[in-house]
C-alpha positions in Angstrom: 57.7 97.6 177.2 55.3 98.1 180.1 56.4 96.6 183.4 54.7 93.3 184.2 52.0 93.5 186.9 52.9 90.0 188.2 56.5 91.1 188.9 55.2 94.3 190.5 52.9 92.2 192.8 55.7 89.9 193.7 57.9 92.8 194.8 55.1 94.6 196.5 54.8 91.6 198.9 57.9 92.9 200.5 55.7 95.6 202.0 54.4 93.9 205.1 50.8 94.4 206.2 51.8 96.6 209.2 53.9 98.8 206.8 50.8 99.8 204.9 48.3 100.5 207.7 47.2 104.1 207.4 46.3 106.0 210.6 43.0 107.2 209.4 39.8 105.1 209.0 39.7 103.3 205.7 36.5 103.6 203.6 36.9 100.0 202.4 37.3 96.5 203.9 39.5 93.8 202.5 37.7 90.4 202.7 39.5 87.1 202.8 38.0 84.1 201.2 36.6 82.9 204.5 34.9 86.2 205.1 33.2 86.1 201.7 32.0 82.5 202.3 30.6 83.4 205.6 28.7 86.4 204.2 27.3 84.1 201.4 26.3 81.4 203.9 24.5 84.0 206.1 22.4 85.2 203.1 21.6 81.6 202.0 20.6 80.6 205.6 18.4 83.7 206.0 16.5 82.8 202.7 16.2 79.2 203.6 14.7 80.1 207.0 12.4 82.8 205.8 11.0 81.2 202.7 11.2 77.6 203.9 13.1 76.4 200.8 16.1 74.1 200.4 19.7 75.4 200.1 19.7 74.7 196.4 16.5 76.6 195.8 17.8 79.5 197.9 21.0 79.8 195.8 19.0 79.8 192.6 16.7 82.5 193.9 19.5 84.7 195.3 21.5 84.5 192.0 18.4 85.6 190.2 18.2 88.7 192.4 22.0 89.3 192.3 22.4 88.1 195.9 20.1 90.9 197.1 18.1 89.4 200.0 15.7 92.3 200.4 14.8 92.4 196.7 14.2 88.6 196.7 11.8 88.9 199.7 9.9 91.7 198.0 9.5 89.8 194.8 8.7 86.5 196.5 6.0 87.8 198.7 4.5 89.9 195.9 4.3 87.1 193.3 5.8 83.8 194.4 4.4 81.8 191.4 5.9 84.2 188.9 9.3 84.1 190.6 9.2 80.3 190.6 8.4 80.1 186.9 11.1 82.7 186.0 13.9 80.9 187.9 12.8 77.3 187.1 11.5 76.2 190.5 8.3 74.6 189.4 5.6 73.7 192.0 3.8 71.3 189.6 6.2 70.3 186.9 4.9 69.1 183.5 4.6 65.3 183.3 6.7 63.6 180.6 4.6 61.4 178.3 5.1 57.7 178.4 5.2 55.8 175.1 2.4 53.5 174.1 4.2 50.5 175.7 4.6 52.3 179.0 8.3 53.1 178.6 10.1 56.4 179.0 12.2 57.6 176.0 15.4 59.6 176.9 16.3 62.6 174.7 20.1 62.3 175.0 20.9 58.7 174.4 17.4 57.5 173.3 17.5 54.6 175.6 14.2 53.4 177.0 13.5 52.6 180.6 10.4 50.8 181.8 7.6 52.8 183.4 5.0 51.6 186.0 6.2 48.9 188.3 9.5 48.6 186.5 10.5 52.3 187.1 14.0 52.6 188.6 14.8 56.1 190.0 18.4 55.0 190.7 19.2 54.8 187.0 17.4 57.9 185.8 17.0 61.4 187.3 15.2 64.7 186.8 15.4 68.2 188.3 12.4 70.4 189.1 10.4 68.7 186.3 9.5 65.3 185.0 12.0 65.1 182.2 14.0 62.0 183.2 17.5 61.3 181.8 19.9 58.5 182.5 22.6 59.2 185.0 25.4 58.8 182.3 23.8 61.6 180.3 23.4 63.8 183.3 27.0 63.3 184.3 28.3 64.2 180.9 26.0 67.2 180.7 27.0 68.6 184.1 30.7 67.9 183.7 30.8 69.6 180.3 29.1 72.7 181.6 31.4 73.0 184.6 34.4 72.6 182.4 33.4 75.0 179.6 30.7 77.5 180.8 32.4 79.3 183.7 29.8 81.0 185.9 27.2 79.8 183.4 27.2 76.4 185.0 25.4 78.0 188.0 22.5 78.7 185.7 22.2 75.2 184.3 18.7 74.2 183.1 17.0 70.9 182.2 18.4 69.4 179.0 15.0 69.2 177.5 14.9 71.9 174.7 11.5 73.3 175.9 12.0 73.1 179.6 13.4 75.9 181.9 13.6 73.9 185.1 16.8 74.8 187.1 19.5 72.3 188.0 20.4 72.9 191.7 23.5 72.5 193.7 22.1 69.2 195.3 21.8 67.6 191.9 25.2 68.8 190.9 26.8 67.3 193.9 25.1 63.9 193.4 25.9 63.7 189.7 29.2 65.5 189.2 31.7 62.9 187.9 34.8 64.1 189.7 35.4 65.7 193.1 37.4 68.3 191.1 34.1 69.3 189.4 32.4 69.9 192.7 35.3 72.0 193.9 35.2 74.0 190.7 31.5 74.5 191.1 31.9 75.8 194.6 34.6 78.2 193.4 32.2 79.6 190.7 29.5 79.9 193.4 31.9 82.0 195.6 33.0 84.1 192.6 29.3 84.7 191.7 28.8 86.3 195.2 31.3 89.0 194.2 31.0 89.2 190.4 27.2 89.0 190.2 26.5 91.0 193.3 24.0 93.9 193.1 26.8 95.8 194.9 29.3 95.0 192.2 30.2 98.6 191.9 31.2 98.5 195.6 32.8 95.1 195.8 35.4 93.5 193.5 38.3 91.0 193.5 41.9 92.2 194.0 43.4 92.2 190.5 46.8 90.9 191.7 47.7 87.5 190.2 46.9 84.6 192.6 45.2 86.8 195.2 41.8 85.5 196.6 40.9 88.6 198.5 38.0 90.9 197.6 37.6 94.6 198.5 34.3 95.9 199.8 34.3 99.7 199.2 31.5 100.7 201.6 31.8 104.5 201.1 32.5 104.5 197.3 30.9 107.2 195.2 31.7 106.8 191.5 31.8 109.3 188.7 34.7 111.5 189.8 37.2 110.2 187.3 40.0 110.6 189.7 42.2 107.9 191.1 41.1 106.0 194.2 43.9 103.8 195.5 43.2 100.7 197.5 45.7 98.5 199.4 44.9 94.8 199.6 46.1 92.5 202.3 48.4 90.8 199.7 50.3 94.1 199.6 49.2 95.0 196.1 47.9 98.5 195.6 45.5 99.2 192.8 43.1 101.9 191.6 39.5 101.1 192.5 38.1 102.9 189.4 40.2 101.4 186.6 41.9 98.3 188.2 45.3 99.5 187.1 48.2 99.7 189.6 47.9 102.6 192.1 48.5 105.8 190.2 47.2 108.7 192.4 47.2 111.6 192.0 47.1 111.1 188.2 43.6 110.6 186.8 42.4 107.3 185.3 41.9 108.7 181.8 45.5 109.9 181.7 46.7 106.5 182.8 44.6 104.8 180.2 45.9 107.0 177.4 49.5 106.4 178.6 49.2 102.6 178.8 47.4 102.5 175.4 50.3 104.5 173.9 52.7 101.8 174.7 50.5 99.2 173.0 49.8 101.4 170.0 51.4 100.8 166.7 51.8 104.6 166.2 55.2 104.5 167.9 56.4 101.9 165.3 55.1 104.3 162.6 57.1 107.1 164.2 60.2 105.0 164.2 59.8 104.3 160.5 59.3 108.0 159.7 62.4 108.9 161.7 64.8 106.2 160.7 63.8 105.5 157.0 63.2 107.4 153.8 60.6 106.7 151.2 61.6 105.5 147.7 61.0 108.5 145.5 59.4 106.2 142.9 57.2 103.7 144.9 57.2 105.4 148.4 58.2 102.1 150.1 60.2 103.0 153.3 63.9 102.1 153.1 66.5 101.9 155.9 70.1 102.7 155.1 72.4 99.9 156.4 75.6 100.6 154.5 77.9 103.6 154.1 77.3 104.3 150.4 74.6 106.8 149.5 73.7 104.9 146.3 70.3 103.3 147.1 68.4 100.7 145.0 64.8 99.9 145.8 63.8 96.2 145.9 62.0 94.5 143.1 59.8 95.1 141.3 60.6 98.9 141.6 64.5 98.8 141.5 64.6 102.6 141.3 68.1 104.0 142.0 68.4 107.2 144.0 70.6 109.2 146.3 70.0 108.7 150.0 70.9 112.3 150.9 68.8 114.3 148.4 66.4 111.5 147.1 67.3 112.5 143.6 67.8 110.0 140.7 71.2 108.4 140.8 73.5 109.3 137.9 77.0 108.4 136.9 78.4 111.5 138.4 75.7 112.4 140.9 76.3 115.3 143.2 74.1 117.1 145.7 76.6 119.3 147.5 75.1 122.6 146.6 72.8 124.2 149.2 69.4 125.3 147.9 68.0 127.7 150.4 64.4 127.2 151.6 63.9 123.9 149.7 62.2 121.4 152.0 59.8 118.7 150.7 56.7 117.3 152.5 58.6 114.2 153.5 61.3 116.2 155.3 58.6 118.2 157.2 56.7 115.1 158.1 59.9 113.4 159.3 60.9 116.5 161.3 57.5 116.5 163.2 57.6 112.8 163.8 61.1 113.0 165.2 60.1 115.8 167.6 57.1 113.8 168.8 59.2 110.7 169.2 61.9 112.5 171.1 59.4 114.1 173.4 57.7 110.7 174.1 61.1 109.0 174.8 62.0 111.8 177.2 58.9 111.1 179.4 58.9 107.3 178.9 62.6 106.9 180.0 62.0 108.8 183.2 58.7 106.9 183.8 60.6 103.6 183.5 63.6 104.8 185.5 61.4 105.7 188.5 59.5 102.4 188.1 62.8 100.4 188.2 64.1 102.5 191.1 60.9 101.7 193.1 61.2 98.0 192.4 64.9 98.1 193.6 63.8 100.1 196.7 61.2 97.3 197.5 64.0 94.7 197.4 66.4 96.9 199.4 63.6 97.6 202.0 63.2 93.9 202.5 67.0 93.5 203.1 67.0 96.4 205.5 64.2 94.9 207.6 65.5 91.3 207.6 69.3 92.0 207.8 70.5 95.5 208.3 68.3 96.5 211.2 69.5 93.5 213.1 73.1 94.4 212.4 72.6 98.0 213.6 70.9 96.6 216.7 73.9 94.5 217.6 76.4 97.2 216.6 74.9 100.3 218.3 72.6 98.6 220.8 69.6 100.4 219.2 66.2 98.7 219.5 63.7 98.4 216.7 61.5 101.3 217.8 64.5 103.6 217.8 65.6 102.3 214.4 62.0 102.8 213.0 63.2 106.1 211.3 65.0 103.9 208.7 61.9 102.0 207.9 59.9 105.2 207.6 62.5 106.7 205.2 62.4 103.6 202.9 58.6 103.6 202.9 58.7 107.3 202.0 61.1 106.5 199.1 58.9 103.7 197.8 55.7 105.9 197.8 57.5 108.9 196.4 59.0 106.9 193.5 55.5 105.8 192.6 54.2 109.4 192.6 57.2 110.6 190.6 56.8 107.8 188.1 53.2 108.8 187.3 54.0 112.5 187.3 55.8 111.9 184.0 52.7 110.5 182.4 50.9 113.5 183.8 53.5 115.8 182.3 53.4 114.2 178.9 49.7 115.0 178.5 49.9 118.4 180.1 48.4 121.1 177.8 51.3 122.7 175.8 49.7 126.1 175.6 49.5 126.6 179.4 53.1 127.7 179.7 52.9 129.2 183.2 51.3 126.1 184.7 53.7 123.8 182.9 56.7 125.7 184.3 55.2 125.7 187.8 54.5 121.9 187.6 58.0 121.2 186.3 59.5 123.3 189.0 57.6 121.3 191.7 58.5 118.0 189.9 62.2 119.0 189.7 62.3 120.0 193.4 60.6 116.8 194.5 62.9 114.6 192.3 66.1 116.3 193.4 65.1 116.0 197.0 64.1 112.3 196.6 67.5 111.5 195.1 69.2 112.9 198.2 66.9 110.9 200.5 67.4 107.7 198.5 71.2 108.2 198.5 71.2 108.8 202.3 69.1 105.8 203.0 71.0 103.6 200.6 74.7 104.6 200.5 75.2 106.3 203.8 73.3 103.6 205.7 75.5 101.0 204.1 78.6 102.9 205.4 77.3 102.7 209.0 76.5 99.0 208.6 79.9 98.0 207.2 82.3 100.6 208.6 83.5 101.0 212.1 81.9 104.3 213.0 81.2 105.8 216.5 77.7 106.2 217.9 78.0 110.0 217.5 78.2 109.6 213.7 75.2 107.3 213.7 73.2 109.9 215.7 74.2 112.5 213.2 73.1 110.3 210.4 69.8 109.6 212.1 69.1 113.4 212.4 69.9 113.9 208.7 67.7 111.0 207.5 64.8 112.1 209.6 65.0 115.7 208.4 65.3 114.6 204.8 62.3 112.3 205.2 60.1 115.1 206.5 61.4 117.6 203.9 60.8 115.3 201.0 57.3 114.5 202.3 56.5 118.2 202.1 57.9 118.5 198.6 55.7 115.6 197.4 52.7 117.0 199.2 53.0 120.1 197.1 53.5 118.1 193.9 50.5 115.9 194.6 48.3 118.8 195.5 49.2 120.6 192.3 48.5 117.5 190.2 45.2 116.7 191.9 43.9 120.2 191.3 45.4 120.8 187.9 47.1 123.9 189.3 43.9 126.1 189.2 45.5 128.9 191.3 48.4 129.5 188.9 47.7 131.9 186.0 49.3 131.2 182.7 52.2 133.5 183.4 52.2 133.7 187.2 55.3 133.6 189.3 55.9 131.7 192.5 58.5 130.9 195.2 59.1 127.9 197.4 59.7 128.5 201.2 63.1 127.3 202.3 61.8 126.3 205.7 58.6 124.3 205.0 58.8 124.0 201.1 55.3 125.5 200.7 54.8 127.1 197.3 53.6 130.7 197.6 52.4 133.2 195.0 55.1 135.5 193.7 53.5 138.6 195.3 53.5 137.1 198.8 56.1 138.6 201.1 55.8 135.9 203.7 55.1 132.2 203.6 51.5 131.4 204.1 52.3 128.2 206.1 55.2 129.2 208.4 55.4 133.0 208.1 59.0 132.9 206.9 60.0 135.9 204.8 60.2 135.6 201.0 63.8 135.4 199.6 62.7 138.1 197.1 61.7 140.6 199.8 64.3 139.8 202.4 66.5 137.1 203.9 64.8 133.8 204.9 
């Protein structure tokens, strides 16, 4: 079963905002709800001032142009009348015809209201037209639209079947039955500013459950197909391109295939092929649930056969003789299915294991920040800045678990014919995983010993040195792994060799006598 995004988001909240601030300039801005409202209000105010229209009319015009102020001004000053007709802001609305006795007939409830001197505009209303309806009909019409139409309630038109006059915000607020309807309408209006925006490829809501923040990706350039991780203020990290949880350096199409595989019924089919045998008579799959090899198919078939050889069952049935080279199609199909299922399970188990390890690390990191660092402060008189190496180690563990988790999805879809590249990738993956386990053990088990046991300050300083070195070393391992996955190992020939520098972990070509990064000598050509 795929891990639940809501539980992921809950655990990710343990990563405080300051823990996720990168040093470099971010190409995106996270907008809180107040920021979005202010941007929307600024655009509405600008349109009201420039075009001398009401707030309701400005909203209708802006939504028509996908909240693009410049486009609206161009269209308006080129052909104002055409824009008005298109959006339903009529200058000279058509006049509804009175009946012969001077009364107005209403289309919803068919009540009549007196015209002329008896006309009562408190009981009946119209929008940018002269189609009047009683207030009760308007209230029901508006409330039903807000309840059922989602963002469609922002495009409400006059109820008259032949009229395209728009129903504005001012009329909604006057006639909405409940204050909850008004609040919901305003929520839809705010959502429209993001979801209907002409910049919708550069602005979107954070997909985390319950999050009201939006991300404005100012420098986004689409079409690469690669992952583009974004970190929201709510602590949830997601890929801008596909809206899945952050998965760099694995590409979005690989992630999509991996997720789809968990939902696909093909794995159920594989299980049936591996764990059942078809009845030789009717081909219905049968699972053996008792010790005896005498099988009887269910009605209406009722064929009796041997589970081992699938031959007809006789009074003295025996299939102990080996017939060399005899293998039917069912056996071959089952063998292939079992190999495929075993391969899938291998990668899936490791994907899940690293996911669960990361979730546990998030919980442990919260405990370290809230409890353990305070204990160490009291015990060794070490201030928070000095103890920051522990926080850095845990943040490295959390990030590396995420990369390692998705590296197994990457490995599952790696081309089987590229043997050299696969060996190189698995070498990097193995080095990174082995190192990460050492770092995780040090930050988890050895730290616990210093918290609970009575150890001298010298031992703690030694522990600090070890943890800092491991953090740097594992960071280098994962840089190599990420770089290889991002570039699909283009520099490695199908049967190329390689060696990893003992000092800086840089992976060099096999022919290199010295490390490209730190100039250390190759272990093949001399002592490091």
